[in-house]
C-alpha positions as CSV (number, residue, x, y, z in Angstrom):
1,X,21.5,210.5,115.4
2,X,24.2,209.0,113.2
3,X,25.4,210.4,110.0
4,X,24.1,209.1,106.6
5,X,26.6,206.6,106.5
6,X,25.8,205.2,109.4
7,X,22.6,203.7,108.8
8,X,21.2,200.2,109.9
9,X,19.3,198.7,106.8
10,X,16.5,197.1,108.4
11,X,14.8,193.7,107.7
12,X,11.7,194.8,107.6
13,X,9.9,197.5,104.5
14,X,9.1,200.5,105.2
15,X,5.8,202.2,103.7
16,X,5.8,201.2,100.0
17,X,8.4,197.8,100.1
18,X,11.2,200.2,100.5
19,X,13.8,200.1,102.9
20,X,13.6,201.0,105.9
21,X,16.7,202.1,108.2
22,X,17.6,202.8,111.7
23,X,19.4,206.0,113.2
24,X,20.9,205.8,116.7
25,X,23.5,206.1,118.8
26,X,22.8,203.7,120.8
27,X,23.1,200.3,119.6
28,X,21.7,198.6,122.7
29,X,18.2,200.3,122.3
30,X,14.9,199.1,122.2
31,X,14.6,199.4,118.4
32,X,18.5,198.1,117.6
33,X,17.4,195.1,120.3
34,X,14.3,194.2,117.8
35,X,16.6,194.1,114.9
36,X,18.8,192.0,116.0
37,X,16.2,189.8,117.9
38,X,14.9,189.1,114.5
39,X,17.7,188.5,112.9
40,X,18.9,186.0,115.2
41,X,14.9,184.3,114.4
42,X,15.5,184.7,110.5
43,X,19.2,183.1,110.2
44,X,17.7,180.1,113.4
45,X,14.8,179.3,110.4
46,X,17.2,179.3,107.6
47,X,19.0,176.6,109.2
48,X,16.2,174.7,109.6
49,X,15.0,175.4,106.4
50,X,17.8,173.8,105.4
51,X,18.2,170.7,107.0
52,X,14.2,170.3,106.0
53,X,15.2,171.0,102.4
54,X,18.0,168.8,102.3
55,X,15.2,165.9,103.9
56,X,12.7,166.5,101.2
57,X,15.4,166.0,98.4
58,X,16.6,163.3,99.6
59,X,12.8,161.6,99.6
60,X,12.1,160.2,96.1
61,X,8.4,160.3,97.1
62,X,7.9,163.8,97.6
63,X,5.8,165.1,95.1
64,X,5.9,168.5,93.5
65,X,3.8,170.0,95.6
66,X,6.3,169.4,98.7
67,X,8.9,170.5,96.5
68,X,7.6,173.7,95.4
69,X,6.5,174.5,99.2
70,X,9.9,174.1,100.4
71,X,11.3,175.7,97.2
72,X,9.1,178.9,98.4
73,X,10.1,178.9,101.9
74,X,14.0,178.7,101.2
75,X,13.6,181.6,98.8
76,X,11.9,183.7,102.1
77,X,14.8,182.6,104.1
78,X,17.4,183.3,101.6
79,X,16.4,186.8,100.8
80,X,16.1,187.3,104.6
81,X,19.8,186.0,105.0
82,X,20.8,188.1,102.0
83,X,19.1,191.2,104.0
84,X,21.1,190.6,107.0
85,X,24.0,189.7,105.3
86,X,23.7,193.0,103.4
87,X,23.1,194.9,106.9
88,X,26.0,193.3,108.5
89,X,28.0,194.2,105.7
90,X,27.3,197.9,105.5
91,X,28.1,197.9,109.1
92,X,31.1,196.4,109.1
93,X,32.4,198.7,106.4
94,X,31.3,201.7,108.2
95,X,33.3,200.3,111.3
96,X,36.1,199.9,109.3
97,X,36.3,203.5,108.2
98,X,36.2,204.5,112.3
99,X,39.2,202.6,112.8
């Protein structure tokens, strides 16, 4: 098991919406691979949403519902991207301390 400062912030919440962490010595283990795959999907979704948001903003005929829906989806994606960045920033900081 890894020490407390090497916990990986996972992308899904634990009970009661609290942060969920992974503690493992095996970065190739099932849970680590699952987290890596979910991160890849979330980042891909954010990229797609950025393109879609640009299209909606460029569309002079886009109505309020289109804008609201797009902004809602972009907000969710941005929240996911920030969580990925936070998790990876923490992992980078820990690995730099070990170097």
